N, C-alpha and C positions, 0 to 999 in steps of 0.2 A: 504494500498499499505504498502509493507516494502521496507526501504531503508539500506543500510551496509555501514559503514565506517570501514575500517579497518586497521591495521598495525601490525608488528610482535614485533619493536624494540621499541613501544612506549607504554605508558599506555592506558587503555581505556578512560581516561581522558586527552588524550593528549592536549598540549596548540594549538596546530592548528586544528588538526583533530576533536576535540570536541570544545574546548571553542571558536574557531574561526569560522569556516566552519560548525561545527555540530549544535552550538546554533544560527548561523544565519539562517540555514537553518528549524531548529526544531521552532523557534520562530515565523518564518514568514509562514512555511506551517503547521498547526496544525492536519492538516487530514491525513499527512503522519505520519509513525513511524520510528524513526530513532535508530538504531542497532549499538552500537560503540563496535569493536571486537579490544581486544590488549592484553597488558601485565597486568596482577593483580597489580594493583593500590593500594599502601598505605595509603591514604586517598581520597576516593573517595567524591564529591560534596555533601555537605549535603541536597541541593536542587537542583533540575531540572525539566526541561519540562516533563510534564508526558507522552510526546510522545517520549523521549530519552529512551533508555535501555542500560545497561551495559551488555558484555558479556567477562569476562577477560580470555580468554583461556590459554593465555601462562603465564609462570614463569620459564626462564633458562637465561644462561650467554649468551652473545652477540655470543661468540665461542664454542657451545654445540652441541653434538648429538642430542640432543633433536630438534635442528632447524630443522632439516632436515625431521621431520615429522610434521612441525606447517603448511603446505599445506594440510595435509590429514585433520587435525582437522579443518580448516577453510573450506574445501570442504563440510564437514559434517554439518558444522554450515548451509553454504549456502543452502545446500539441505532441512534442516528443516525449515529454514525462507523463502524460497524463496521469495528473494529480487528481484524487477523488475529493481532497477540502485544498482551497487555495485562501491563504491570509496575506492580505496587500494592505500596506501602509501607507499607500499615497493614491492619491484621486484619480492621477492620469491611468493608473492600473486597473480601475474598476471596469471601464470600457471593452479594454481587451478581454479579461476572463469574464465579463458579463456575455460577450460573443461566445465564448469558449463553451458557455454554458447550455447555449442552441444546440450545440454538437455533442456533448457528453454531459453524463450529470456529475454534479460538481457542488459541494458545499463552499459557499462564499463567505468569508469571514473579513469585516474590514475594520483594521486595527487603527482606530482613529487619533493618532499621536499629536493632531493638530487639527484646529479649527481654522482651516485653510480660508475658507470664505472670511472669517474677522483678521486673519494674518493680511490678508492682500487689501480690504476695506479699510484698514486703521493703520496700516503702516507706510513708511514712504519707499517702499521697495520698488513699487511702479508708479509710472507718472499719475496725477489726480486723475486726468481724463481716462483712463484702462482700468481704474482699480473697480469700478462699479459694474461694468461689462465682464470683467475677469473672474471677479468674485461670485457674479451672478451663474456665469455659465459652470463654474465649478460646483455650486449648489444643485445647479440642474442635473448635472451627471451624478451626484449622489441621489438625487430624488429618482432619477430613472431608474438605476439599477438598485433602487432601495427594495422592490418585491423579489429579488433575486438573492439579496444578501440573507445568508442564515442568521448570523450574530454579526454586533458590533461590540469591541472591545474598546472602551474609553479609558484613554490615559488621564484624565481627569475629569473630577468630578462636575466641575461646572459646565462640561459639555452636554451633560445630561440636562439642562435647563436650556443651554443656547441651541440644541438642535434637537427638539421634541419629537421629530419624526421618527427619530431612532428609538423612543426611551422603550418600547415593546420589546425590541430586540437587543437591548443593551445591558453589559456588565462593565462595572467600571473596575479597571486594574490599572490602579494609581501606579506611576512610575517611580516606584520607591528602590531604594537600593540595596543590592544583594549584600547579604552579612558578612563582614569582612571582620579581620582580627586587627584591634588597635595596637601599632607598636609605637609605644611612647619615645620618640625621639625626640631631641631640640629642634624647635621650631628657628626659620630664620627670622632675626629679629628685624622688626621693621619692614618686613616684606609682604605686600599686597599682590594678591594675585587675582586676574579677571581669568575666566575659563569659559569656552563655549564657542560659539558662531561669534568670530568678531566683526561686527558689524554695526554702523554707527545708529540704527535703529534698536540695538541690545545695549547701548549706551557707552562702547568702547572709548570714543573721543570725549565724552561726559568723563570717563574714569582717568583718561590721561589729564585733561585740563584739574581736576581736581587732586591728583597725584603732584603734578606739578607745582600747582601751590602750595601743597604739603610738603613736598622736596626743599622748596625754597626757604622753609621754616628749618626742617630738621632735613640735613644733607645726608641722614643715612636712609632714609626711605627709598627704598626700590619697588618697581612694579614689574611683576612678569605677565604676560599676555600670551595665554597659551590656547590653540586652538585654530580653525580653518576659517578663511576668509573671502567668501565667495564673491563678494563685488568689486570688481576692478576699479572703480573709484575709490571705493574704502581702502583698498589694497594701497593704491597709489599716496593717499593721504596717511596711511600708516607710515609707509616708509619715509615720508616728510618726518613724522614724528619721530622714528626712530633715529635720523640721522641728526636731529635736533637735540635729543636728549638723551644722554648715556646711562641713565639711570633706569631706562626702561630695557627689558629682556622680552624678545619674541621666539615662541617655541611654537612651530608650526607654520602659520601664514597661508602658504598655497598649497600645503599638504595636511590630510586628515592627521590628528595626533591619537597615537593609542589610547584608549580610555584610562589604561594603567597608568601613563606617563601624566595625564591629568590629575589622578589620584594623589599620584606621589605629590605633585606641585601644591594642590590645596593642603595635603597632610603637613607639608613643610610650611605653609603660608602663616603669618601672625594674624592676616584677616582676609577672606574671600570678599572682595567687592562685585556688587550685583547691582548696578546702576540704571535697572530696566526704567523705560519709558512706560509709565503704567496706563497703558490705555485699553479700548475694549477688548484688545485681541490678547491681553496677557491677565487684566484685572483680576480674575478670578482663580487662576492658576496657582498651583504650587509648584513652582521650578523643583524640577529633579535634582537640582543643586542644593537644594537646604535639605533634603534628606542626605545628601552624601556627606555634606559638610556635618551634619547631624552625628552622622557615624565616625565621621573622622575627628569629631570634637574641635572642629575650626570654626572659629567665630567669625560670623557673616556681617559685613556691612551692605545694606540695603536700602533701596529708594523706598520712601514711605507707601504704604499701602494697607488699607486698614484689612482686606482679605488673608493679609499674611500675619498678622499680631497675635493672633492663638498659637500658630508655630512658633514664633520666635520668641514669644513670652513664656513658654512651656519650658524650655532647659534650663535657664534662657540661652539660646542660639546665635544670639547677636543684638545688634541695635540699628532702628531706623534712623537714617541722618537724610539730609537733603544736599545732594550731589551738584547742586547749580548753588548752592550757598558757599562762595568762596571767601566771602568777608569773614566767614566766621570757621575757617578751617581749623586754625589753632586751638579754639575752644572744643570745636568736636572731636578732635584727635584727643586733646587732654584727657575729655569725659569717656571716650571708648576705650582708653587703656586703663581707666579706673574702675571699670566694670568687671564682675566676677562673671566669667561665662562657663556653661554647663555644669551646675552646681548639684545636679541628680548625680547618684553614685552608679545609677544604671540607665540605660536608654530605653524607652518604652520600643517594645517588638513590634510597635505599628508602624515603625519607621522603615521596616523591611520588607523586600518584596517576597520573602517567602511566604509571608501572610496571603499577598495576593496571588502568589503560584498555587495555593490550595484551592481557592476557587475557580482557578483556570483549569487544573486537572478536574475537577468534578463537572464544570461546562464541558470539558473533551469529551469526556465518556458518553455524555449523551448526545453529543454530534456526531459521533463516528458510529452510533447504533441507531 
């Protein structure tokens, strides 16, 4: 029995689709073969279950003409593998598997990692005149394929309210962190770490401005930026910043960075900085980095958002700050340094993926029978 798990924008060994969902299933159902389709990865895992197989079909920029033909390649691979269940994590792959379902019986599962409609409508990735038609087209694809989709997996609880047409078939599988052993090692003093997608929309230049102001006050401050930069304009501006400021170090940039390396940087950080622009696309979400930093006991400095208050206050995991308040950087820095973080002796089990995996495995048994 062949199972396909596929994305266009993520590597074949994607953290959620492979390391969390895929490995949970592959280890529990050894009689099934799991095929992972996605971006070519720079560093595939050295060990994997014998029933897990990688198919790196894609290698192109996020905004590339090649992306228009990704669905055709995906359909051909489906025809070759003859899967009985297909999990797709990108809206563009819905139509190819929908067409495939006309010819062969297949369970379609949509892993909703993003609310693509909101991402396009409420961020600056696309020109203003394109946002509404593009977002509406995506929602139309999701609605057309809806009656053929067996199950939705929602990476965020807020998606349940944002996309009500999915509710009757939806299971929330929050994007929590897999259990890790905490190695108590010295942190790099005065080191800030920005991790994830390197983008103006995610606040990377907001971080640089804030850290630059802080560095002028305290020359020991360093900033590590680790992740992938998909936008050529952002990459050009980032290169200019790196030439101008020697206290900033880049890991990645035009290549994806292995998740283990990102976690290592977060483990060593004095603070993880998360300068999100809080718009309708992110306001209700709990960033995966919250769970990761909590597991690593790395304090978080995050832009103010009421929806995150409970999480931040529980441990406490960090502090809310205004990254645009450059006039009070000194006061803010002194305050965050004087706060004690992670006062609990043990972390709540609720931050870990293993709790979500239990629900996934129960669901999988019902889908396969």
